Structures are given as structure tokens and as C-alpha cells.
All heavy atoms as an XYZ file, in Angstrom:
740
protein
N     -40.669     51.043    -52.327
C     -42.074     51.172    -52.258
C     -42.724     49.738    -51.925
O     -42.304     48.713    -52.527
C     -42.587     51.655    -53.630
C     -44.110     51.372    -53.840
S     -44.600     51.925    -55.454
C     -46.062     52.714    -55.042
N     -43.618     49.766    -50.954
C     -44.291     48.555    -50.662
C     -45.755     48.811    -51.028
O     -46.366     49.779    -50.705
C     -44.169     48.112    -49.211
C     -42.837     47.818    -48.823
C     -45.146     46.939    -48.894
C     -42.566     47.624    -47.397
N     -46.349     47.838    -51.693
C     -47.791     47.849    -52.074
C     -48.405     46.601    -51.503
O     -48.035     45.661    -51.654
C     -47.991     48.031    -53.569
C     -49.420     47.749    -53.943
C     -47.661     49.407    -54.017
N     -49.666     46.903    -50.814
C     -50.479     45.688    -50.427
C     -51.694     45.836    -51.358
O     -52.343     46.881    -51.496
C     -50.866     45.918    -48.930
N     -51.945     44.708    -52.080
C     -53.185     44.802    -52.868
C     -54.044     43.476    -52.811
O     -53.419     42.428    -52.512
C     -52.781     45.170    -54.383
C     -52.240     44.043    -55.160
C     -53.089     43.394    -56.102
C     -50.938     43.539    -55.026
C     -52.658     42.421    -56.903
C     -50.464     42.517    -55.808
C     -51.274     41.949    -56.769
N     -55.254     43.700    -53.095
C     -56.082     42.607    -53.181
C     -56.935     42.728    -54.378
O     -57.581     43.778    -54.662
C     -57.036     42.422    -51.886
O     -57.977     41.514    -52.022
N     -57.026     41.726    -55.216
C     -57.842     41.719    -56.402
C     -58.764     40.560    -56.364
O     -58.328     39.460    -56.143
C     -56.958     41.899    -57.738
C     -56.041     40.640    -57.885
C     -57.768     42.061    -58.967
N     -60.067     40.830    -56.626
C     -60.992     39.690    -56.645
C     -62.158     39.903    -57.601
O     -62.443     41.017    -57.966
C     -61.633     39.624    -55.178
O     -62.280     40.814    -54.764
N     -62.580     38.796    -58.149
C     -63.642     38.831    -59.149
C     -64.915     39.084    -58.571
O     -65.185     38.790    -57.416
C     -63.568     37.372    -59.762
C     -63.201     36.589    -58.620
C     -62.186     37.383    -57.813
N     -65.856     39.663    -59.292
C     -67.281     39.842    -58.948
C     -68.114     39.270    -60.019
O     -67.812     39.314    -61.120
C     -67.663     41.288    -58.734
O     -66.914     41.795    -57.694
N     -69.278     38.790    -59.633
C     -70.276     38.290    -60.555
C     -70.414     36.834    -60.514
O     -69.450     36.129    -60.157
N     -71.624     36.318    -60.767
C     -71.903     34.833    -60.592
C     -71.014     34.064    -61.435
O     -70.627     32.894    -61.047
C     -73.346     34.608    -60.969
N     -70.527     34.520    -62.580
C     -69.842     33.744    -63.504
C     -68.390     33.377    -63.002
O     -67.640     32.561    -63.508
C     -69.634     34.406    -64.827
C     -70.934     34.575    -65.560
O     -71.931     33.860    -65.124
O     -71.033     35.277    -66.539
N     -68.049     34.172    -61.882
C     -66.598     34.161    -61.430
C     -66.376     33.234    -60.217
O     -65.360     33.039    -59.723
C     -66.060     35.460    -61.140
O     -66.840     36.083    -60.130
N     -67.542     32.709    -59.749
C     -67.471     31.882    -58.513
C     -67.109     30.412    -58.790
O     -67.705     29.859    -59.782
C     -68.851     31.965    -57.786
C     -68.847     31.023    -56.592
C     -69.206     33.344    -57.386
N     -66.164     29.865    -57.974
C     -65.805     28.492    -58.190
C     -66.935     27.453    -57.768
O     -67.943     27.981    -57.164
C     -64.639     28.138    -57.214
C     -63.304     28.880    -57.580
O     -63.205     29.421    -58.697
O     -62.491     28.893    -56.666
N     -66.812     26.310    -58.054
C     -67.803     25.307    -57.713
C     -68.119     25.231    -56.289
O     -69.180     24.967    -55.831
C     -67.501     23.923    -58.234
N     -67.138     25.503    -55.432
C     -67.250     25.542    -54.023
C     -67.755     26.841    -53.400
O     -67.854     26.950    -52.183
C     -65.978     25.108    -53.349
C     -64.848     26.055    -53.429
O     -65.033     27.064    -54.223
O     -63.802     25.863    -52.945
N     -68.093     27.717    -54.298
C     -68.580     29.084    -53.820
C     -67.507     30.094    -53.656
O     -67.861     31.224    -53.217
N     -66.223     29.821    -53.847
C     -65.137     30.695    -53.564
C     -64.681     31.295    -54.871
O     -65.342     31.270    -55.903
N     -63.567     32.008    -54.726
C     -62.974     32.692    -55.921
C     -61.490     32.210    -56.213
O     -60.750     33.026    -56.785
C     -63.032     34.184    -55.625
C     -64.402     34.792    -55.447
S     -64.265     36.501    -55.039
C     -64.748     36.528    -53.385
N     -61.109     31.111    -55.672
C     -59.697     30.708    -55.726
C     -59.165     30.617    -57.058
O     -57.971     30.871    -57.277
C     -59.542     29.401    -54.911
O     -60.332     28.387    -55.380
N     -59.950     30.194    -58.034
C     -59.277     30.043    -59.451
C     -58.901     31.373    -60.037
O     -57.725     31.548    -60.342
C     -60.328     29.459    -60.294
C     -59.754     29.224    -61.801
C     -60.741     28.733    -62.743
O     -61.876     28.372    -62.356
O     -60.367     28.653    -63.929
N     -59.729     32.410    -59.760
C     -59.305     33.743    -60.305
C     -58.232     34.307    -59.414
O     -57.288     34.976    -59.925
C     -60.518     34.742    -60.211
N     -58.311     34.117    -58.145
C     -57.151     34.661    -57.246
C     -55.803     33.992    -57.561
O     -54.829     34.584    -57.667
C     -57.569     34.498    -55.770
C     -56.348     34.865    -54.928
C     -58.788     35.425    -55.474
N     -56.006     32.671    -57.858
C     -54.716     31.902    -58.213
C     -54.062     32.485    -59.593
O     -52.926     32.505    -59.724
C     -54.989     30.446    -58.400
N     -54.922     32.926    -60.494
C     -54.463     33.525    -61.671
C     -53.665     34.828    -61.402
O     -52.636     35.000    -61.986
C     -55.621     33.843    -62.619
N     -54.070     35.594    -60.478
C     -53.405     36.794    -60.030
C     -52.097     36.493    -59.384
O     -51.044     37.062    -59.638
C     -54.272     37.631    -59.136
N     -52.127     35.463    -58.502
C     -50.952     35.042    -57.801
C     -49.863     34.524    -58.766
O     -48.711     34.811    -58.627
C     -51.313     34.058    -56.682
C     -49.968     33.501    -55.918
C     -52.062     34.828    -55.541
N     -50.268     33.779    -59.705
C     -49.332     33.300    -60.731
C     -48.624     34.407    -61.416
O     -47.397     34.309    -61.725
C     -50.290     32.480    -61.783
C     -49.383     31.645    -62.742
C     -50.180     30.692    -63.525
N     -50.920     29.682    -62.813
C     -52.228     29.478    -62.590
N     -53.048     30.391    -63.097
N     -52.693     28.548    -61.827
N     -49.331     35.481    -61.785
C     -48.739     36.622    -62.314
C     -47.657     37.301    -61.445
O     -46.580     37.578    -61.836
C     -49.773     37.699    -62.708
C     -49.174     39.056    -63.039
C     -50.693     37.223    -63.849
N     -48.013     37.372    -60.164
C     -47.102     37.947    -59.145
C     -45.885     37.147    -59.067
O     -44.758     37.579    -59.125
C     -47.844     38.055    -57.787
C     -46.814     38.400    -56.640
C     -48.927     39.062    -57.802
N     -46.002     35.777    -58.949
C     -44.817     34.926    -58.796
C     -43.919     34.936    -60.088
O     -42.761     34.800    -59.973
C     -45.361     33.517    -58.558
C     -45.884     33.371    -57.115
C     -46.273     31.930    -56.851
N     -46.795     31.871    -55.441
C     -47.297     30.833    -54.882
N     -47.333     29.649    -55.576
N     -47.731     30.855    -53.636
N     -44.572     35.008    -61.242
C     -43.830     34.999    -62.483
C     -43.065     36.398    -62.597
O     -42.177     36.485    -63.488
C     -44.666     34.744    -63.642
N     -43.465     37.497    -61.925
C     -42.984     38.746    -62.166
C     -41.468     38.935    -61.748
O     -40.683     39.748    -62.312
C     -43.814     39.876    -61.427
O     -43.628     39.773    -60.046
N     -41.020     38.241    -60.804
C     -39.760     38.371    -60.144
C     -39.629     39.501    -59.204
O     -38.633     39.690    -58.612
N     -40.789     40.186    -58.914
C     -40.880     41.237    -57.921
C     -40.783     40.608    -56.563
O     -41.497     39.598    -56.394
C     -42.029     42.181    -58.168
C     -42.187     43.155    -57.043
C     -41.828     42.970    -59.467
N     -40.152     41.187    -55.500
C     -40.164     40.661    -54.204
C     -41.618     40.796    -53.768
O     -42.339     41.727    -53.898
C     -39.358     41.497    -53.269
O     -38.036     41.416    -53.703
C     -39.484     41.067    -51.798
N     -42.244     39.544    -53.249
C     -43.612     39.575    -52.903
C     -43.818     38.698    -51.675
O     -42.999     37.820    -51.318
C     -44.382     39.097    -54.078
C     -44.090     37.725    -54.522
N     -43.060     37.362    -55.300
C     -44.633     36.639    -54.133
C     -43.082     36.001    -55.426
N     -43.979     35.463    -54.741
N     -45.007     38.842    -51.159
C     -45.484     37.922    -50.057
C     -47.066     37.829    -50.234
O     -47.741     38.889    -50.293
C     -45.172     38.461    -48.673
C     -45.607     37.698    -47.493
C     -45.244     38.304    -46.182
O     -44.917     39.456    -46.169
N     -45.474     37.595    -45.117
N     -47.474     36.689    -50.194
C     -49.018     36.403    -50.362
C     -49.513     35.997    -48.978
O     -49.015     34.989    -48.398
C     -49.273     35.403    -51.433
O     -48.881     35.987    -52.723
C     -50.910     35.234    -51.570
N     -50.627     36.580    -48.554
C     -51.306     36.085    -47.284
C     -52.695     35.890    -47.770
O     -53.077     35.926    -48.810
C     -51.198     37.274    -46.211
O     -52.036     38.382    -46.658
C     -49.823     37.708    -45.998
N     -53.541     35.494    -46.650
C     -54.865     35.117    -46.996
C     -55.735     36.270    -47.419
O     -56.714     36.138    -48.172
C     -55.505     34.579    -45.638
N     -55.311     37.487    -47.124
C     -56.119     38.584    -47.498
C     -55.455     39.588    -48.614
O     -56.245     40.256    -49.340
C     -56.471     39.438    -46.337
C     -57.306     38.766    -45.244
S     -59.128     38.648    -45.727
C     -59.543     40.409    -45.723
N     -54.185     39.737    -48.608
C     -53.524     40.636    -49.454
C     -52.155     39.996    -49.987
O     -51.683     39.031    -49.521
C     -53.066     41.875    -48.719
C     -54.182     42.777    -48.405
C     -54.892     42.708    -47.248
C     -54.534     43.726    -49.298
C     -56.009     43.523    -46.990
C     -55.622     44.643    -49.125
C     -56.368     44.544    -47.858
N     -51.669     40.583    -51.082
C     -50.385     40.274    -51.592
C     -49.563     41.548    -51.474
O     -50.085     42.622    -51.817
C     -50.469     39.746    -53.125
O     -51.211     38.610    -53.083
C     -49.152     39.711    -53.666
N     -48.384     41.405    -51.026
C     -47.493     42.476    -50.817
C     -46.381     42.463    -51.825
O     -45.834     41.317    -52.172
C     -46.830     42.518    -49.439
C     -47.877     42.503    -48.361
C     -48.437     41.361    -47.782
C     -48.288     43.733    -47.767
C     -49.364     41.423    -46.839
C     -49.167     43.821    -46.809
C     -49.769     42.632    -46.283
O     -50.661     42.681    -45.287
N     -46.127     43.628    -52.500
C     -44.972     43.740    -53.422
C     -44.019     44.787    -53.069
O     -44.471     45.816    -52.402
C     -45.603     44.171    -54.801
C     -46.691     43.284    -55.390
C     -47.277     44.030    -56.674
C     -46.180     41.942    -55.840
N     -42.833     44.631    -53.292
C     -41.742     45.655    -52.964
C     -40.890     45.887    -54.309
O     -40.422     44.888    -54.770
C     -40.900     45.249    -51.815
C     -39.953     46.357    -51.402
C     -39.158     46.080    -50.204
O     -39.140     44.991    -49.756
O     -38.630     47.047    -49.585
N     -40.837     47.091    -54.619
C     -39.993     47.520    -55.807
C     -40.303     48.953    -56.123
O     -40.785     49.718    -55.329
N     -39.788     49.261    -57.345
C     -40.038     50.810    -57.714
C     -41.382     50.845    -58.324
O     -42.141     49.807    -58.631
C     -38.949     51.246    -58.665
C     -39.008     50.610    -60.064
O     -40.083     50.317    -60.581
O     -37.877     50.493    -60.683
N     -41.889     52.033    -58.444
C     -43.277     52.316    -58.819
C     -43.607     51.590    -60.115
O     -44.728     50.944    -60.137
C     -43.369     53.877    -59.019
C     -44.720     54.308    -59.442
C     -45.258     54.336    -60.720
C     -45.846     54.613    -58.605
N     -46.633     54.767    -60.696
C     -46.879     54.986    -59.439
C     -45.935     54.851    -57.280
C     -48.168     55.407    -58.894
C     -47.137     55.322    -56.748
C     -48.246     55.589    -57.564
N     -42.878     51.728    -61.147
C     -43.242     51.113    -62.453
C     -43.314     49.636    -62.516
O     -44.326     49.097    -62.958
C     -42.235     51.592    -63.597
C     -42.326     53.080    -63.869
O     -43.457     53.712    -63.643
O     -41.341     53.608    -64.357
N     -42.396     48.985    -61.762
C     -42.498     47.572    -61.846
C     -43.610     47.038    -60.900
O     -44.335     46.035    -61.287
C     -41.121     46.971    -61.429
C     -40.666     47.076    -59.942
C     -39.356     46.461    -59.638
O     -38.737     45.778    -60.527
O     -38.776     46.777    -58.623
N     -43.722     47.670    -59.736
C     -44.890     47.277    -58.820
C     -46.207     47.474    -59.473
O     -47.113     46.518    -59.510
C     -44.712     47.921    -57.544
C     -46.051     47.849    -56.637
C     -43.479     47.435    -56.798
N     -46.473     48.655    -60.070
C     -47.755     48.903    -60.543
C     -48.059     48.013    -61.871
O     -49.128     47.724    -62.138
C     -47.874     50.418    -60.918
C     -47.944     51.261    -59.729
S     -49.245     50.693    -58.515
C     -49.530     52.057    -57.683
N     -46.993     47.729    -62.577
C     -47.122     46.821    -63.706
C     -47.695     45.455    -63.234
O     -48.538     44.768    -63.939
C     -45.866     46.691    -64.455
N     -47.187     44.959    -62.167
C     -47.570     43.661    -61.613
C     -49.001     43.732    -61.162
O     -49.906     42.890    -61.459
C     -46.668     43.226    -60.499
C     -47.204     41.953    -59.828
C     -45.216     42.948    -61.026
N     -49.393     44.841    -60.452
C     -50.805     45.064    -60.073
C     -51.723     45.057    -61.209
O     -52.805     44.386    -61.218
C     -50.994     46.350    -59.264
C     -52.382     46.678    -58.932
C     -50.148     46.215    -57.862
N     -51.301     45.780    -62.299
C     -52.164     45.846    -63.464
C     -52.283     44.530    -64.163
O     -53.409     44.076    -64.438
C     -51.543     46.820    -64.512
C     -52.255     46.947    -65.790
C     -51.444     47.557    -66.963
N     -50.345     46.709    -67.199
C     -49.084     47.165    -67.415
N     -48.826     48.499    -67.338
N     -48.127     46.344    -67.714
N     -51.152     43.735    -64.219
C     -51.202     42.404    -64.947
C     -52.028     41.375    -64.059
O     -52.660     40.557    -64.629
C     -49.852     41.988    -65.203
C     -49.084     42.727    -66.258
O     -49.684     43.531    -66.943
O     -47.834     42.660    -66.359
N     -51.836     41.437    -62.824
C     -52.694     40.552    -61.896
C     -54.108     40.929    -62.028
O     -55.018     39.974    -62.052
C     -52.202     40.701    -60.460
N     -54.462     42.156    -62.095
C     -55.848     42.606    -62.235
C     -56.442     42.170    -63.587
O     -57.489     41.552    -63.789
C     -56.039     44.154    -62.131
O     -55.452     44.509    -60.807
C     -57.449     44.594    -62.277
N     -55.598     42.253    -64.626
C     -56.042     41.757    -65.984
C     -56.254     40.331    -65.929
O     -57.185     39.845    -66.705
C     -54.956     42.150    -67.006
C     -54.897     43.606    -67.316
O     -55.913     44.377    -66.971
O     -54.028     44.038    -68.039
N     -55.485     39.530    -65.253
C     -55.574     38.063    -65.132
C     -56.960     37.714    -64.474
O     -57.553     36.752    -64.968
C     -54.467     37.434    -64.450
N     -57.362     38.448    -63.467
C     -58.646     38.212    -62.835
C     -59.664     38.592    -63.768
O     -60.752     37.942    -63.907
C     -58.662     38.885    -61.460
C     -60.110     38.769    -60.919
C     -57.753     38.251    -60.523
N     -59.539     39.734    -64.489
C     -60.600     40.283    -65.390
C     -60.855     39.309    -66.540
O     -62.001     39.303    -67.040
C     -60.205     41.635    -65.928
N     -59.878     38.549    -66.917
C     -60.073     37.556    -67.929
C     -61.082     36.397    -67.553
O     -61.530     35.701    -68.357
C     -58.731     36.901    -68.319
N     -61.263     36.307    -66.218
C     -62.133     35.206    -65.729
C     -63.407     35.740    -65.107
O     -64.329     34.929    -64.622
C     -61.369     34.429    -64.653
C     -60.069     33.834    -65.114
C     -59.418     33.174    -63.941
C     -60.407     32.653    -66.125
N     -63.612     37.017    -65.040
C     -64.855     37.631    -64.317
C     -65.349     38.797    -65.109
O     -64.571     39.559    -65.720
C     -64.424     37.908    -62.898
N     -66.659     39.019    -65.010
C     -67.217     40.204    -65.727
C     -66.992     41.558    -64.954
O     -67.123     42.597    -65.543
C     -68.693     39.948    -65.690
C     -68.966     39.042    -64.509
C     -67.664     38.272    -64.427
N     -66.467     41.398    -63.692
C     -66.190     42.621    -62.918
C     -65.104     42.330    -61.917
O     -65.030     41.239    -61.431
C     -67.502     43.027    -62.197
C     -67.387     44.333    -61.440
C     -68.798     44.678    -60.858
N     -68.873     45.878    -60.323
C     -69.925     46.471    -59.780
N     -71.019     45.769    -59.800
N     -69.888     47.588    -59.225
N     -64.269     43.279    -61.614
C     -63.120     43.053    -60.691
C     -63.075     44.175    -59.627
O     -63.295     45.303    -59.966
C     -61.781     43.063    -61.497
C     -60.583     42.893    -60.540
C     -61.806     41.968    -62.593
N     -62.709     43.836    -58.500
C     -62.548     44.763    -57.362
C     -61.066     44.704    -57.000
O     -60.410     43.728    -56.851
C     -63.398     44.200    -56.156
O     -63.067     45.043    -55.001
N     -60.528     45.941    -56.949
C     -59.153     46.120    -56.560
C     -58.953     47.085    -55.301
O     -59.485     48.069    -55.273
C     -58.350     46.762    -57.750
C     -56.827     47.197    -57.467
C     -56.060     45.873    -57.208
C     -56.330     47.869    -58.636
N     -58.218     46.504    -54.314
C     -57.927     47.375    -53.109
C     -56.488     47.469    -53.088
O     -55.699     46.563    -53.249
C     -58.408     46.580    -51.811
C     -58.007     47.450    -50.607
C     -59.897     46.475    -51.847
N     -55.970     48.618    -52.937
C     -54.558     48.983    -52.901
C     -54.041     49.942    -51.820
O     -54.791     50.998    -51.680
C     -54.145     49.499    -54.394
C     -52.605     49.585    -54.634
C     -52.398     49.134    -55.973
C     -52.255     51.032    -54.399
N     -53.022     49.633    -51.246
C     -52.503     50.487    -50.215
C     -50.941     50.521    -50.471
O     -50.359     49.539    -50.641
C     -52.773     50.021    -48.747
C     -52.126     50.875    -47.724
C     -52.495     50.381    -46.276
C     -52.021     51.319    -45.267
N     -52.280     50.995    -43.879
N     -50.334     51.802    -50.442
C     -48.861     51.971    -50.780
C     -48.160     52.647    -49.635
O     -48.743     53.597    -49.063
C     -48.770     52.649    -52.050
N     -46.952     52.193    -49.428
C     -46.019     52.945    -48.534
C     -44.915     53.366    -49.436
O     -44.043     52.560    -49.899
C     -45.509     51.914    -47.499
C     -44.479     52.510    -46.530
O     -44.175     53.820    -46.742
O     -43.975     51.832    -45.626
N     -44.905     54.581    -49.781
C     -43.905     55.164    -50.713
C     -42.766     55.920    -49.860
O     -42.988     56.920    -49.282
C     -44.600     56.161    -51.659
C     -45.695     55.457    -52.432
C     -43.548     56.645    -52.650
C     -46.724     56.285    -53.043
N     -41.583     55.289    -49.919
C     -40.481     55.758    -49.186
C     -39.244     55.610    -49.890
O     -38.478     54.612    -49.708
C     -40.486     54.977    -47.726
C     -39.505     55.638    -46.763
C     -39.673     54.810    -45.430
N     -38.849     55.400    -44.444
C     -38.495     54.861    -43.350
N     -38.903     53.626    -43.087
N     -37.774     55.420    -42.426
N     -38.914     56.626    -50.738
C     -37.727     56.503    -51.676
C     -36.460     56.346    -50.883
O     -36.258     56.824    -49.731
C     -37.776     57.885    -52.347
C     -39.085     58.362    -52.223
C     -39.633     57.862    -50.980
N     -35.526     55.429    -51.446
C     -34.304     55.185    -50.862
C     -34.250     54.059    -49.751
O     -33.219     53.718    -49.268
N     -35.400     53.335    -49.558
C     -35.404     52.242    -48.631
C     -35.791     51.046    -49.345
O     -36.886     50.938    -50.040
C     -36.545     52.528    -47.526
C     -36.029     53.637    -46.551
C     -36.111     54.858    -46.737
C     -35.401     53.207    -45.313
C     -35.625     55.860    -45.853
C     -35.039     54.101    -44.401
C     -35.130     55.519    -44.634
N     -34.854     50.004    -49.389
C     -35.163     48.732    -49.843
C     -35.240     47.660    -48.847
O     -34.749     47.921    -47.811
C     -34.011     48.416    -50.992
C     -34.153     49.331    -52.182
O     -35.190     49.730    -52.593
O     -33.044     49.701    -52.599
N     -35.771     46.535    -49.169
C     -35.782     45.380    -48.203
C     -36.681     45.611    -46.996
O     -36.568     44.938    -45.998
N     -37.657     46.528    -47.114
C     -38.513     46.944    -46.021
C     -39.609     45.872    -45.825
O     -40.208     45.807    -44.619
C     -39.108     48.276    -46.254
C     -37.948     49.419    -46.143
C     -37.172     49.356    -44.839
O     -37.803     49.512    -43.782
N     -36.014     49.072    -44.882
N     -39.999     45.079    -46.792
C     -41.013     44.037    -46.583
C     -40.662     43.168    -45.420
O     -41.491     42.942    -44.588
C     -41.219     43.293    -47.841
C     -42.420     42.410    -48.060
C     -43.714     43.192    -47.795
C     -42.444     41.706    -49.336
N     -39.358     42.795    -45.323
C     -38.910     41.986    -44.166
C     -38.485     42.830    -43.038
O     -38.721     42.432    -41.841
C     -37.779     41.005    -44.704
N     -37.831     43.865    -43.303
C     -37.242     44.784    -42.217
C     -38.331     45.291    -41.224
O     -38.091     45.368    -40.048
C     -36.431     45.850    -42.760
N     -39.477     45.720    -41.773
C     -40.492     46.284    -41.001
C     -40.961     45.184    -39.932
O     -41.220     45.502    -38.761
C     -41.745     46.687    -41.766
C     -41.481     47.994    -42.574
C     -42.768     48.452    -43.273
C     -42.555     49.803    -43.781
N     -43.723     50.492    -43.633
N     -41.188     44.015    -40.469
C     -41.606     42.867    -39.550
C     -40.612     42.588    -38.504
O     -40.870     42.418    -37.253
C     -41.905     41.588    -40.385
C     -42.277     40.522    -39.423
C     -43.094     41.898    -41.283
N     -39.227     42.604    -38.982
C     -38.231     42.343    -38.011
C     -38.095     43.350    -36.928
O     -37.824     42.997    -35.757
C     -36.832     42.204    -38.726
C     -35.678     41.916    -37.889
C     -35.820     40.689    -36.896
O     -36.503     39.692    -37.286
O     -35.395     40.870    -35.762
N     -38.353     44.666    -37.281
C     -38.278     45.662    -36.185
C     -39.410     45.454    -35.125
O     -39.135     45.648    -33.927
C     -38.479     46.987    -36.833
C     -37.177     47.549    -37.514
C     -37.251     48.957    -37.898
N     -38.212     49.351    -38.887
C     -38.065     49.176    -40.289
N     -36.847     48.812    -40.694
N     -38.930     49.647    -41.130
N     -40.568     44.972    -35.557
C     -41.606     44.627    -34.617
C     -41.279     43.456    -33.731
O     -41.328     43.428    -32.454
C     -42.941     44.393    -35.323
C     -43.395     45.603    -36.118
C     -44.002     43.890    -34.419
C     -43.644     46.840    -35.392
N     -40.714     42.470    -34.422
C     -40.325     41.200    -33.678
C     -39.166     41.511    -32.681
O     -39.273     40.919    -31.528
C     -39.773     40.137    -34.655
C     -40.885     39.557    -35.537
C     -41.879     38.708    -34.817
O     -41.566     38.239    -33.760
O     -43.016     38.673    -35.281
N     -38.265     42.475    -32.972
C     -37.283     42.726    -32.052
C     -37.826     43.415    -30.701
O     -37.311     43.219    -29.616
C     -36.193     43.723    -32.600
O     -36.748     45.032    -32.742
N     -38.946     44.101    -30.833
C     -39.582     44.627    -29.661
C     -40.324     43.599    -28.885
O     -40.589     43.640    -27.730
C     -40.633     45.738    -29.962
C     -39.870     46.952    -30.530
N     -39.227     47.864    -29.653
C     -39.820     47.521    -31.746
C     -38.708     48.831    -30.418
N     -39.049     48.661    -31.601
N     -40.734     42.594    -29.571
C     -41.405     41.464    -28.915
C     -40.627     40.369    -28.119
O     -41.081     39.674    -27.434
C     -42.379     40.743    -29.878
C     -43.462     41.563    -30.507
C     -44.163     40.848    -31.628
C     -44.456     41.956    -29.415
N     -39.332     40.425    -28.463
C     -38.420     39.486    -27.803
C     -38.073     39.903    -26.458
O     -38.142     40.984    -25.968
C     -37.060     39.372    -28.679
C     -37.272     38.634    -29.875
C     -35.896     38.227    -30.508
N     -35.381     39.349    -31.431
C     -35.680     39.379    -32.674
N     -36.548     38.602    -33.192
N     -35.208     40.306    -33.469
């Protein structure tokens, strides 16, 4: 299973001094990195790969980390559920790259 998720704080109390949300987002990314789940973080989403329970636990914990810093939280989640396939976070990209060579 691959999950793409984005969690962000809402509310005036959650905005950094520079007008961004990087402190709260960093709290979520810290949870992801500590989880041991295969992951990739981009400017817009974090991707996780693993089984349902471990991936959803990381999403929950990352959301809770943001919620600790903000009065309201927004969560966007997209999942590719394909039992029996592992290593697809990298393999999907490699298949595209092979067509571009």
C-alpha cells in the first residue's frame, strides 16, 4: 500500500513568524522519519509504503503532532491499495523513467 498524505494546521495560532506553517509540518515529518516506515517527503505530500495498520498509524500520529500545535488540522490522503506488491514507491517511478530513456 502506498499512501500520499498532507497534513497542515489551520488557525492564526498555527502560523510561523514568517507566515508559513513549517514548524507544524516539521512536527509531522519528524513522526514519519521516526516511524521506520518507507517514506518520501516532497514539497506538497509525504508518501508512505507499508501495510494498512502501520501506514495509517503513522498518518494518525503525524496528524496528532500537528494538532498539538494548532486549533484545527486539515488532512488530505490518497491511497493505492495493491496487495502483494512491495517496493512500489521506487518501482513506479523507475517504470516511468524507463520509458523516458
